[in-house]
MARDOFI-928299 format. One record per residue (C-alpha): residue in three letters; x, y, z. Coordinates in steps of 0.25 Angstrom, whole numbers, plus 5000, padded with zeros to 4 digits. Example, Ala and Ser with C-alpha at 12.3 -4.5 7.8 and 13.67 -1.06 7.14 Angstrom:
BEGIN
   residuo     c1     c2     c3
       ALA   5049   4982   5031
       SER   5055   4996   5029
end
This chain:
BEGIN
   residuo     c1     c2     c3
       MET   5000   5000   5000
       ARG   5006   5013   4996
       THR   5007   5024   5007
       ALA   5004   5038   5005
       ALA   5019   5042   5005
       ALA   5021   5032   4994
       ALA   5010   5038   4986
       ALA   5016   5051   4988
       LEU   5030   5047   4983
       ALA   5023   5041   4971
       ALA   5017   5054   4968
       LEU   5030   5060   4970
       ALA   5036   5051   4960
       VAL   5027   5054   4949
       SER   5029   5069   4950
       THR   5045   5068   4953
       VAL   5048   5059   4942
       ALA   5039   5066   4932
       ALA   5045   5080   4936
       CYS   5059   5075   4933
       GLY   5057   5068   4920
       GLY   5058   5054   4926
       SER   5044   5050   4923
       THR   5042   5038   4913
       ALA   5035   5037   4900
       ALA   5024   5027   4898
       ASP   5035   5017   4893
       GLY   5042   5018   4906
       THR   5054   5026   4899
       ALA   5060   5039   4905
       PRO   5057   5052   4898
       ALA   5068   5060   4891
       ALA   5075   5069   4902
       GLN   5069   5083   4902
       SER   5075   5095   4910
       GLY   5067   5099   4922
       GLY   5059   5093   4933
       THR   5063   5088   4946
       LEU   5073   5077   4951
       THR   5071   5072   4965
       VAL   5083   5066   4973
       LEU   5083   5058   4986
       TRP   5095   5060   4996
       PRO   5097   5053   5009
       ALA   5099   5067   5017
       GLU   5098   5081   5014
       PRO   5110   5090   5014
       LEU   5113   5098   5027
       ASP   5114   5110   5018
       LEU   5116   5115   5003
       SER   5128   5125   5007
       THR   5141   5125   4999
       ASP   5149   5122   5012
       SER   5143   5110   5018
       GLY   5156   5103   5018
       PHE   5152   5094   5006
       GLY   5155   5095   4991
       LEU   5149   5088   4980
       GLN   5148   5074   4988
       MET   5138   5063   4988
       ILE   5131   5069   5000
       SER   5118   5076   5004
       GLY   5117   5089   4997
       ALA   5127   5086   4986
       ILE   5116   5085   4975
       GLU   5109   5098   4980
       ARG   5123   5106   4981
       LEU   5126   5102   4967
       ALA   5113   5106   4962
       VAL   5114   5120   4969
       TYR   5128   5123   4967
       ASP   5133   5114   4956
       ALA   5148   5112   4958
       LEU   5161   5119   4954
       VAL   5167   5106   4951
       ALA   5164   5092   4954
       ILE   5170   5078   4952
       THR   5166   5067   4943
       PRO   5164   5052   4949
       ALA   5177   5050   4941
       ALA   5184   5060   4949
       GLU   5186   5071   4938
       LEU   5183   5085   4941
       ASP   5169   5090   4935
       TYR   5169   5105   4934
       ARG   5155   5111   4935
       LEU   5153   5126   4939
       ALA   5168   5127   4938
       ARG   5175   5126   4924
       SER   5189   5123   4931
       LEU   5198   5123   4943
       ASP   5213   5122   4939
       SER   5226   5124   4946
       ASP   5241   5124   4942
       ASP   5246   5122   4956
       SER   5235   5116   4964
       LEU   5235   5128   4973
       THR   5229   5138   4964
       TRP   5216   5135   4957
       THR   5207   5141   4947
       LEU   5192   5139   4946
       ARG   5185   5143   4934
       LEU   5170   5143   4935
       ARG   5160   5142   4923
       ASP   5154   5155   4917
       GLY   5141   5161   4921
       LEU   5138   5153   4934
       LYS   5129   5160   4943
       PHE   5122   5156   4957
       SER   5106   5154   4958
       ASP   5106   5167   4964
       GLY   5113   5174   4952
       THR   5127   5176   4959
       PRO   5138   5172   4950
       LEU   5145   5159   4952
       ASP   5159   5165   4950
       ALA   5173   5164   4955
       ALA   5170   5174   4967
       ALA   5158   5165   4970
       VAL   5167   5152   4972
       ARG   5177   5161   4979
       ASP   5166   5165   4989
       ASN   5161   5151   4991
       TRP   5174   5145   4994
       THR   5178   5157   5004
       LEU   5165   5155   5011
       LEU   5168   5140   5013
       ALA   5182   5144   5018
       ASP   5177   5154   5028
       PRO   5180   5148   5042
       ALA   5169   5156   5048
       ARG   5157   5148   5040
       LYS   5163   5135   5045
       SER   5160   5129   5032
       PRO   5162   5114   5032
       SER   5170   5117   5019
       ALA   5179   5127   5024
       LYS   5192   5118   5025
       ILE   5190   5115   5010
       ALA   5188   5130   5006
       GLN   5199   5135   5015
       ARG   5210   5127   5006
       ILE   5208   5140   4997
       GLY   5217   5151   5000
       SER   5212   5162   4990
       PHE   5204   5166   4978
       THR   5205   5174   4966
       VAL   5194   5177   4957
       VAL   5200   5178   4944
       ASP   5187   5181   4936
       PRO   5172   5177   4938
       THR   5174   5162   4934
       THR   5188   5161   4938
       LEU   5193   5158   4954
       ARG   5207   5156   4957
       ILE   5209   5148   4970
       THR   5222   5147   4978
       LEU   5222   5135   4988
       LYS   5230   5136   5001
       GLU   5237   5124   4997
       ALA   5238   5116   4984
       ASP   5227   5106   4981
       GLY   5228   5098   4968
       GLN   5214   5094   4969
       PHE   5206   5106   4972
       PRO   5196   5105   4961
       ARG   5192   5091   4968
       LEU   5191   5098   4981
       VAL   5181   5108   4975
       ALA   5174   5097   4968
       GLN   5171   5089   4981
       THR   5169   5099   4991
       PRO   5160   5111   4994
       LEU   5169   5120   4986
       THR   5162   5115   4973
       PHE   5148   5122   4978
       ILE   5147   5137   4975
       GLY   5136   5145   4982
       SER   5132   5159   4978
       PRO   5140   5168   4987
       THR   5128   5178   4987
       ALA   5119   5168   4993
       LEU   5130   5162   5002
       ARG   5132   5176   5008
       ALA   5117   5179   5009
       GLN   5112   5167   5014
       GLY   5121   5161   5024
       ASP   5117   5149   5030
       GLY   5104   5149   5022
       PHE   5113   5146   5009
       LYS   5114   5131   5015
       THR   5099   5128   5012
       ALA   5097   5138   5000
       PRO   5110   5138   4993
       VAL   5113   5146   4981
       GLY   5122   5139   4970
       ALA   5124   5139   4954
       GLY   5119   5125   4952
       SER   5108   5119   4945
       PHE   5098   5120   4957
       THR   5093   5130   4968
       VAL   5087   5125   4981
       LYS   5072   5127   4981
       GLU   5068   5120   4994
       TRP   5075   5113   5005
       LEU   5065   5105   5014
       ARG   5075   5099   5025
       ASN   5074   5084   5026
       ASP   5065   5083   5014
       HIS   5070   5089   5001
       LEU   5077   5099   4994
       THR   5072   5105   4981
       LEU   5082   5111   4970
       VAL   5077   5119   4958
       ARG   5084   5123   4945
       ASN   5093   5135   4946
       PRO   5091   5143   4933
       ALA   5104   5151   4934
       SER   5113   5138   4935
       SER   5122   5136   4923
       VAL   5120   5121   4928
       GLN   5106   5117   4923
       ALA   5101   5104   4928
       HIS   5091   5095   4922
       TYR   5080   5096   4933
       ASP   5072   5108   4938
       THR   5071   5103   4953
       ILE   5078   5093   4961
       VAL   5073   5088   4974
       VAL   5082   5082   4984
       LYS   5074   5074   4995
       SER   5082   5069   5007
       VAL   5077   5055   5011
       PRO   5085   5049   5022
       ASP   5079   5035   5021
       GLU   5085   5026   5011
       THR   5073   5018   5008
       GLN   5064   5030   5007
       ARG   5073   5036   4997
       TYR   5073   5024   4989
       ASN   5058   5021   4989
       THR   5056   5036   4985
       LEU   5064   5034   4973
       LEU   5058   5021   4969
       ALA   5044   5027   4971
       GLY   5048   5038   4961
       GLY   5048   5049   4972
       ALA   5063   5054   4967
       ASP   5072   5053   4955
       ILE   5085   5049   4963
       ALA   5088   5044   4976
       PHE   5102   5043   4982
       SER   5107   5032   4990
       ALA   5119   5028   4997
       ASN   5114   5014   5000
       LEU   5118   5004   4991
       ARG   5107   4995   4995
       THR   5097   5005   4990
       GLY   5104   5005   4977
       ILE   5102   4990   4975
       THR   5087   4991   4979
       ALA   5085   5002   4969
       ALA   5092   4995   4957
       ALA   5084   4983   4960
       ALA   5071   4992   4959
       GLY   5076   4997   4945
       LEU   5082   5011   4950
       VAL   5095   5016   4945
       THR   5106   5016   4956
       GLU   5117   5025   4951
       LYS   5130   5025   4960
       ALA   5143   5034   4959
       PHE   5154   5028   4967
       SER   5165   5037   4973
       ASP   5178   5033   4981
       GLY   5176   5031   4997
       GLY   5163   5026   5000
       LEU   5154   5022   5013
       ASN   5163   5023   5025
       LEU   5162   5021   5040
       LEU   5169   5034   5044
       PHE   5175   5034   5058
       ASN   5176   5046   5068
       VAL   5190   5045   5071
       THR   5189   5055   5083
       LYS   5178   5046   5091
       ALA   5178   5033   5098
       PRO   5179   5022   5093
       PHE   5185   5027   5080
       ASP   5196   5036   5085
       ASP   5203   5022   5087
       ILE   5208   5017   5073
       ARG   5206   5003   5079
       ALA   5191   5005   5079
       ARG   5191   5010   5065
       ARG   5199   4999   5060
       ALA   5190   4989   5068
       VAL   5177   4994   5061
       SER   5184   4995   5047
       TYR   5189   4980   5048
       ALA   5175   4976   5053
       LEU   5167   4982   5042
       ASP   5167   4972   5028
       ALA   5162   4982   5017
       GLN   5160   4969   5008
       ALA   5150   4963   5018
       LEU   5143   4976   5019
       ASN   5142   4976   5004
       LYS   5135   4962   5004
       ALA   5127   4965   5015
       LEU   5120   4978   5012
       PHE   5123   4980   4996
       ASP   5123   4966   4991
       GLY   5138   4967   4987
       THR   5135   4979   4978
       ALA   5142   4990   4984
       ALA   5156   4994   4980
       VAL   5165   4990   4992
       PRO   5179   4997   4990
       SER   5192   4992   4992
       SER   5199   5005   4992
       PHE   5195   5019   4995
       LEU   5196   5024   4982
       ARG   5188   5018   4970
       ASP   5196   5009   4960
       ASP   5192   5019   4949
       SER   5197   5031   4957
       PRO   5208   5038   4950
       LEU   5215   5039   4964
       HIS   5212   5024   4967
       SER   5224   5016   4975
       ASP   5221   5003   4980
       VAL   5222   5005   4995
       PRO   5212   4994   5001
       LEU   5202   4998   5012
       PRO   5204   4990   5025
       ARG   5198   4976   5024
       PRO   5188   4970   5034
       ASP   5194   4961   5045
       ARG   5184   4956   5056
       ALA   5196   4950   5064
       LYS   5204   4964   5065
       ALA   5190   4971   5068
       GLN   5187   4963   5079
       ALA   5201   4963   5085
       LEU   5200   4979   5084
       PHE   5186   4979   5091
       ASP   5191   4970   5102
       GLU   5204   4978   5104
       LEU   5196   4991   5105
       ALA   5186   4985   5115
       ALA   5198   4980   5123
       ALA   5203   4994   5124
       GLY   5190   4999   5129
       LYS   5186   5005   5116
       PRO   5175   4996   5110
       VAL   5170   5001   5095
       GLN   5157   5007   5098
       PHE   5152   5017   5087
       THR   5140   5024   5080
       ILE   5140   5024   5065
       ILE   5132   5037   5060
       SER   5126   5033   5046
       PRO   5119   5040   5035
       LEU   5106   5033   5033
       ASN   5111   5029   5020
       PHE   5122   5021   5026
       SER   5113   5015   5038
       ASN   5113   5001   5032
       VAL   5129   5001   5032
       ALA   5130   5007   5045
       GLU   5121   4995   5050
       TRP   5129   4985   5043
       ILE   5142   4991   5049
       GLN   5135   4990   5063
       SER   5131   4976   5060
       SER   5145   4972   5055
       LEU   5152   4978   5067
       GLY   5142   4971   5076
       GLY   5149   4958   5072
       PHE   5161   4962   5080
       ARG   5164   4963   5095
       ASN   5166   4976   5102
       VAL   5160   4985   5092
       SER   5147   4992   5093
       VAL   5141   5000   5083
       LYS   5128   5009   5081
       VAL   5122   5016   5069
       ASP   5116   5030   5068
       ALA   5110   5032   5054
       MET   5106   5046   5051
       ALA   5102   5055   5038
       GLN   5112   5066   5041
       THR   5126   5061   5046
       LEU   5134   5074   5044
       PRO   5130   5081   5057
       VAL   5134   5069   5065
       LEU   5147   5067   5058
       GLN   5151   5082   5060
       GLY   5147   5080   5075
       GLY   5154   5067   5078
       PHE   5152   5052   5076
       GLN   5159   5038   5077
       ALA   5157   5032   5063
       THR   5149   5036   5051
       LEU   5145   5029   5037
       THR   5149   5040   5027
       GLY   5151   5041   5012
       THR   5163   5050   5014
       PRO   5173   5051   5010
       ARG   5168   5047   4996
       PHE   5174   5054   4984
       VAL   5179   5053   4969
       ASP   5192   5060   4973
       PRO   5198   5058   4986
       TYR   5201   5073   4987
       PRO   5195   5080   4994
       GLN   5186   5070   5001
       LEU   5196   5061   5008
       ALA   5202   5074   5015
       LEU   5188   5079   5018
       ASN   5184   5067   5025
       LEU   5197   5060   5030
       GLY   5207   5071   5030
       THR   5211   5078   5043
       GLY   5200   5090   5045
       GLY   5192   5086   5033
       SER   5179   5093   5032
       SER   5171   5079   5031
       ASN   5181   5072   5040
       TYR   5171   5068   5050
       GLY   5178   5056   5056
       LYS   5190   5066   5060
       PHE   5200   5057   5054
       SER   5214   5063   5053
       ASP   5227   5057   5047
       PRO   5239   5066   5043
       ALA   5243   5055   5032
       LEU   5230   5054   5026
       ASP   5229   5070   5025
       ALA   5242   5070   5018
       ALA   5238   5060   5008
       LEU   5225   5067   5006
       ARG   5232   5080   5004
       GLU   5241   5073   4993
       GLY   5229   5069   4986
       GLN   5224   5083   4986
       GLN   5236   5090   4982
       SER   5241   5081   4971
       ARG   5236   5083   4956
       ASP   5243   5070   4953
       THR   5233   5058   4952
       ALA   5245   5048   4956
       ASP   5249   5056   4968
       ARG   5234   5057   4972
       VAL   5232   5042   4971
       ARG   5245   5040   4981
       ALA   5239   5050   4990
       TYR   5225   5044   4991
       GLU   5232   5030   4992
       THR   5238   5035   5005
       ALA   5225   5041   5010
       GLN   5218   5028   5008
       ARG   5229   5020   5015
       ILE   5228   5029   5027
       ILE   5212   5029   5027
       ALA   5213   5013   5027
       GLU   5222   5013   5038
       GLN   5216   5024   5047
       LEU   5202   5021   5044
       PRO   5194   5034   5046
       LEU   5183   5026   5039
       ALA   5179   5011   5037
       GLY   5177   5010   5022
       PRO   5173   5012   5012
       LEU   5163   5001   5014
       TYR   5158   5004   5000
       ARG   5158   5014   4989
       LEU   5146   5023   4991
       PRO   5140   5027   4979
       GLY   5132   5039   4976
       GLN   5119   5031   4973
       TYR   5107   5037   4966
       LEU   5095   5029   4963
       HIS   5085   5033   4952
       SER   5076   5028   4941
       SER   5081   5026   4926
       LYS   5068   5031   4922
       VAL   5073   5045   4928
       PHE   5087   5045   4925
       GLY   5091   5033   4916
       GLU   5102   5024   4917
       GLY   5113   5033   4916
       LYS   5122   5038   4926
       LEU   5117   5050   4936
       PRO   5127   5062   4936
       ILE   5136   5060   4947
       ILE   5147   5069   4952
       ASN   5158   5068   4963
       ASP   5156   5057   4973
       GLY   5142   5053   4969
       VAL   5134   5066   4968
       LEU   5122   5067   4959
       ASP   5124   5078   4950
       ILE   5109   5082   4949
       THR   5112   5095   4941
       LYS   5116   5084   4929
       LEU   5105   5075   4931
       THR   5095   5072   4920
       GLY   5083   5062   4918
       ALA   5083   5051   4910
       GLY   5082   5053   4895
end
């Protein structure tokens, strides 16, 4: 018997699919793609805000597709780790210290303010201002000075050489530029009513429900759709059922089991893999993981292949090294192998020293099944006790303190800057507070060199240190950017993906 909610979903399905050009003809085929209409996307959680200084760049997290819609990006990275210049035409240097940014002509923010060299300078200066306490301040503070050469040319002098500066811009908030006029006038209000030069503007934001974006007629980046609705639906099953009923066009899922179920139901499951993957991140400043023996014990106890078989029917990509085999920076540094005997010996040793391993895993709802599997697996050992606390938004807890968390960071298509931000001393996303001078030195070498062979050697060293010091256990499996949809809406072709799995809704079109 259908409930009223189900009937409402069915009605929404008809209106939504018809509006976005995804309705089917009498013969069941998809119509030709037509510009306009509405795209509805289901996401596990809403962003905390849409400012340019949230601490995150173009990464596969809540808020990424919305920021890309509002701001577009100066530069991004393709899944093959190549630079993708967008609002910028180029970012070049002869000495890795002084860089020249060239913008495309005629760029304007949705409030009419020019997106010119002075606007970029003003944005990056604001990010660096200590008084604003931006999460991205340390990144912007790497810049020593600016010179506006002409309206589309900005000369940037760094405080120290950075051979990979364009990759820093592409994978951090430096790539998002907001209207200086709006930033000055709106203050904190800019966080929920941002003004960018992207394809869309924010029309409505109903917290814990949906965010509506509408076409920006002033943008030089013209998208296919008139309207994009991003709905926050924390429950994985509800998100999947809503998509299946036709109540949305795309649903994001980080749960591989959902992807298996969707494929069996005839939906298309598109995955974009990156380096790294799903990890159990340790807070090395809190017991029990301030003791490396506890980190090693848990790492030895977790068998990623057993997890894959139990939860994903063996379909997950279980890595043997931190970087993908097809990464241009790959080196064969093996991850720690599971060893039950070594794990139990360490658990016993810690208990005998009065330090039994007891901890809570903070888990996003998406990964609660993995957290519960870890809890069950460790339950097969003596002298270890695990609790699971699953929640929709983990970031506030990570910033305030935790013992262990399941996280998809660091994940990246190029190790710079994500490894340094997530595992380097003082990194803005280093929630586990790990610090190792040798790792910092290796990461710095990978940053400063413009030679691929030198970078391979640097990141080989970094991977060996990570495998030895274990700031995290994993990656347990490669974490895909997994998007579920109907082939009748988008066809069987690949969705446009940039960076580590971000859906580029500015270039998304319907089937046809």
